[in-house]
C-alpha positions in Angstrom: 0.0 0.0 0.0 2.8 2.4 0.9 4.5 1.8 -2.5 1.2 2.4 -4.3 0.8 5.7 -2.4 4.3 6.8 -3.2 3.8 5.9 -6.9 0.6 8.0 -6.8 2.4 11.0 -5.3 5.1 10.7 -8.0 2.5 10.8 -10.7 1.0 13.9 -9.1 4.4 15.6 -9.3 4.9 14.5 -12.9 1.5 15.9 -13.8 2.5 19.3 -12.4 5.8 19.1 -14.3 4.0 18.2 -17.6 1.6 21.1 -17.1 4.6 23.4 -16.5 6.3 22.1 -19.7 3.2 22.8 -21.8 2.9 26.2 -20.3 6.5 27.1 -20.9 6.7 25.7 -24.4 6.9 28.3 -27.2 3.6 27.4 -28.7 1.6 29.9 -30.9 -1.9 29.2 -29.5 -3.3 31.5 -32.2 -2.2 29.0 -34.8 -5.3 27.3 -36.4 -4.1 23.7 -35.5 -3.0 24.8 -32.0 -6.5 26.4 -31.5 -8.0 22.9 -31.9 -5.5 21.5 -29.4 -6.3 24.4 -27.0 -9.8 23.1 -27.0 -8.5 19.7 -26.0 -6.4 21.3 -23.2 -9.5 23.0 -21.9 -11.5 19.7 -22.0 -8.6 17.9 -20.3 -8.4 20.5 -17.5 -12.2 20.3 -17.0 -12.0 16.5 -16.3 -11.9 15.3 -12.7 -8.2 15.1 -12.0 -6.9 14.7 -8.4 -4.3 17.2 -7.1 -1.2 16.7 -5.0 -3.1 17.5 -1.8 -5.3 14.4 -2.4 -2.2 12.3 -2.9 -0.6 13.6 0.2 -3.9 13.0 2.1 -3.6 9.3 1.2 -0.1 9.2 2.8 -1.5 11.0 6.0 -4.3 8.5 6.3 -1.9 5.6 5.9 0.5 7.0 8.5 -2.4 7.5 10.9 -3.6 3.9 10.5 -0.2 2.4 11.1 1.0 4.8 13.8 -0.2 2.6 16.7 1.7 -0.3 15.2 4.9 1.8 14.7 4.6 3.1 18.3 4.3 -0.3 19.7 7.2 -1.6 17.7 9.4 1.4 18.9 8.5 0.5 22.5 9.2 -3.2 22.0 5.5 -4.0 22.8 3.6 -6.8 21.0 1.1 -5.6 18.4 -1.5 -7.3 16.2 -3.1 -6.2 13.0 -6.9 -6.4 13.3 -9.1 -7.4 10.3 -10.6 -3.9 10.3 -7.1 -2.3 10.1 -6.0 -4.6 7.3 -9.1 -3.9 5.3 -8.8 -0.1 5.7 -5.1 -0.2 4.6 -6.0 -2.3 1.6 -8.7 0.1 0.7 -6.1 2.9 0.8 -4.0 0.9 -1.6 -6.9 0.5 -4.0 -7.6 4.3 -3.8 -3.9 5.0 -4.5 -3.7 2.7 -7.5 -7.0 4.1 -8.9 -5.7 7.7 -8.5 -2.3 6.7 -10.1 -4.0 5.2 -13.2 -6.2 8.4 -13.5 -3.0 10.5 -13.4 -1.4 8.3 -16.1 -4.3 8.6 -18.5 -4.5 12.4 -18.0 -0.7 12.7 -18.6 -0.8 10.5 -21.7 -3.5 12.9 -23.1 -1.4 15.9 -22.2 1.7 14.5 -23.8 -0.1 13.8 -27.0 -1.4 17.4 -27.1 2.1 18.7 -26.5 3.6 16.5 -29.2 1.1 17.6 -31.8 1.3 21.4 -31.0 3.2 23.6 -33.5 6.0 25.6 -31.9 7.2 29.0 -32.9 10.8 29.9 -32.0 10.3 33.6 -32.7 7.9 36.5 -31.8 5.8 37.3 -28.7 3.5 34.4 -28.0 0.5 34.3 -25.7 1.0 32.3 -22.6 -1.2 29.2 -22.0 -3.4 30.8 -19.3 -4.1 33.9 -21.5 -4.9 31.7 -24.5 -7.2 29.5 -22.4 -9.0 32.6 -21.0 -9.5 33.9 -24.6 -10.7 30.5 -25.8 -13.1 30.1 -22.9 -14.4 33.6 -23.4 -15.1 32.8 -27.1 -16.8 29.6 -26.2 -18.9 31.3 -23.5 -20.0 33.9 -26.0 -21.0 31.3 -28.6 -22.7 29.2 -25.9 -24.6 32.2 -24.6 -25.8 33.0 -28.1 -27.1 29.4 -28.4 -28.8 29.7 -25.0 -30.5 33.0 -26.0 -31.7 31.4 -29.2 -33.1 28.4 -27.3 -34.7 30.7 -24.7 -36.4 32.7 -27.5 -37.7 29.5 -29.0 -38.9 28.2 -25.6 -40.5 31.6 -25.0 -42.5 31.3 -28.2 -43.4 27.7 -27.4 -44.5 28.8 -23.9 -46.7 31.5 -25.4 -48.4 28.9 -27.6 -48.7 26.7 -24.5 -50.3 29.5 -22.5 -52.8 30.2 -25.3 -53.7 26.5 -25.4 -53.8 26.3 -21.7 -56.6 28.9 -21.6 -58.7 26.4 -23.6 -57.4 23.2 -22.0 -55.1 24.0 -19.0 -54.7 20.4 -17.7 -53.9 18.9 -21.1 -51.4 21.6 -21.9 -49.6 21.2 -18.6 -49.1 17.5 -19.1 -47.8 18.1 -22.7 -45.3 20.8 -21.5 -43.9 18.5 -18.9 -43.5 15.7 -21.4 -41.7 17.9 -23.9 -39.4 19.3 -21.2 -38.4 15.8 -20.1 -37.6 14.9 -23.7 -35.5 18.0 -24.1 -33.5 17.2 -21.0 -33.1 13.6 -22.0 -31.8 14.6 -25.5 -29.4 17.2 -24.0 -28.0 14.6 -21.6 -27.7 12.0 -24.4 -25.9 14.5 -26.6 -23.5 15.4 -23.8 -22.7 11.7 -23.1 -22.2 11.1 -26.9 -19.9 14.1 -27.2 -17.8 13.0 -24.2 -17.5 9.5 -25.7 -16.5 10.9 -29.1 -13.9 13.2 -27.4 -12.4 10.3 -25.4 -12.2 8.2 -28.5 -10.5 10.9 -30.5 -7.9 11.4 -27.7 -7.3 7.7 -27.6 -6.9 7.5 -31.4 -4.4 10.4 -31.2 -2.4 8.5 -28.4 -2.5 5.3 -30.5 -1.2 7.1 -33.6 1.6 8.7 -31.6 2.6 5.3 -30.3 2.6 3.8 -33.8 4.7 6.7 -35.1 7.2 6.2 -32.2 7.4 2.5 -33.0 8.0 3.2 -36.8 10.6 5.8 -35.9 12.5 3.3 -33.6 12.4 0.8 -36.4 13.8 3.3 -39.0 16.6 4.3 -36.5 17.6 0.7 -36.1 17.7 0.1 -39.8 19.6 3.3 -40.4 22.3 2.2 -38.0 22.6 -1.1 -39.8 22.7 0.6 -43.2 25.1 3.4 -42.2 28.2 1.8 -43.8 26.2 1.5 -47.1 25.0 5.1 -46.8 28.6 6.4 -46.2 29.8 4.3 -49.2 27.0 4.9 -51.8 26.2 8.5 -51.0 29.6 10.1 -50.7 28.8 12.5 -53.4 26.1 14.1 -51.2 27.1 13.7 -47.6 30.8 14.8 -47.9 31.1 18.4 -46.5 32.3 20.8 -49.1 32.2 24.6 -50.0 30.2 23.9 -53.1 26.4 24.6 -52.8 24.1 24.0 -55.8 22.1 27.2 -55.2 24.6 29.5 -53.4 27.4 28.0 -55.5 30.0 28.5 -52.8 29.9 28.7 -49.0 32.5 29.7 -46.4 31.8 26.7 -44.2 32.0 23.2 -45.7 28.5 21.6 -45.7 26.8 18.5 -47.2 24.5 18.6 -50.2 20.9 20.0 -49.6 18.2 17.3 -49.6 15.5 19.7 -50.8 17.5 20.4 -53.9 17.7 16.7 -54.7 14.0 16.3 -54.2 13.1 19.4 -56.3 15.2 18.1 -59.2 13.4 14.7 -59.3 16.3 12.7 -58.0 14.0 10.7 -55.7 11.6 9.6 -58.5 11.9 5.8 -58.9 12.1 6.1 -62.7 14.9 6.0 -65.3 14.8 9.8 -65.5 15.1 10.1 -61.7 18.1 7.7 -61.6 19.8 9.7 -64.4 19.2 12.8 -62.4 20.8 11.1 -59.4 24.0 10.4 -61.5 23.9 14.0 -62.8 23.7 15.5 -59.3 26.5 13.2 -58.1 28.7 15.0 -60.6 27.7 18.6 -59.5 30.8 20.2 -58.1 33.0 17.4 -59.3 36.6 17.7 -58.1 35.4 18.8 -54.7 33.1 16.0 -53.4 34.0 12.4 -54.3 31.5 10.7 -56.6 31.9 7.4 -54.7 30.6 4.3 -56.6 27.8 6.2 -58.5 28.7 6.1 -62.3 28.0 9.0 -64.7 24.9 7.8 -66.5 23.0 11.0 -67.4 21.3 10.2 -70.8 19.0 7.5 -72.0 21.7 6.1 -74.3 24.2 5.9 -71.4 21.6 4.3 -69.3 20.9 1.6 -71.9 24.7 1.0 -72.3 25.3 0.8 -68.5 26.2 -2.6 -67.0 23.9 -4.5 -64.6 26.3 -3.6 -61.8 26.1 0.1 -62.6 22.3 -0.1 -62.6 22.3 -1.9 -59.3 24.6 0.7 -57.8 22.4 3.6 -58.9 19.2 1.8 -57.7 20.8 1.2 -54.3 22.0 4.8 -53.9 18.5 6.1 -54.8 16.8 3.7 -52.4 19.0 4.8 -49.5 18.2 8.5 -50.3 14.4 7.8 -50.5 14.3 5.8 -47.3 16.7 7.8 -45.1 16.9 11.2 -46.7 14.8 13.1 -44.1 16.5 11.2 -41.2 19.8 12.2 -42.7 18.7 15.8 -42.6 17.9 15.5 -38.9 21.3 13.9 -38.3 22.9 16.8 -40.3 24.4 14.4 -42.9 22.5 16.4 -45.5 21.3 20.0 -45.5 17.6 20.6 -45.4 
């Protein structure tokens, strides 16, 4: 039970840290995508989430329950654990584990929101509290407009009910109560459905993030295995040099820009794309090594190339297509 309570307290601390991380992140909450995520933050904060005081209260209750046993042990006196005490301690453990799982679900939702948010490294950005206040104000205004519209409609219906009530008061009163009950039931049903849809969406986001993380780990492992091949076949692009295909020359030696290769059709899995690859490998020749990529830049040269040369070109292009963006992240290629 004590371990469960300590784990629950740790989750409470981590929840606060996650909230601080989200609040301190440079996120432009005015961004269209982030506005949608802001709504999820508002929903998440509106959910029933325990705070650190509740976690600490569990510890206080546990210490109060076992205090007589600890006191007797310190005095060297015999002590026994009653069935009632054992039951109450176990109930505390159940409460702690339930609270811990609730924290874990809320933190998973919060992390998915943080990972999806678009950050902005420059400019003055609204803080999270201000953005939430503006969002809630806008939501309140829209909700009030809907309420006013509903009230106006109800008012008209009530006038009709009153007119009918003058002719048949008893029948009109029964009908009004029935309609009111249906409205309340529909509103409650809509609320429950909306909450279920929201929870499903958040879970789908969490599942997608988990799959992306798994795919990324797999790509990283395969990259490490293929790194010697990358260094061999793609020398013409990853070797730092002063030549830049757009700027022509640079002061600092840098690798080839991935975006330039992509814009020139080098990644297209066609004969033309592979010819482009060979042509780009020759750009700035004398500075970067060509490596094993042959010069096959025309249809005639392609038809006359050997099977080994074809295989070399195909392998080089496959490595670029599969790992190009990851190589940019690892600064083996320029963006």
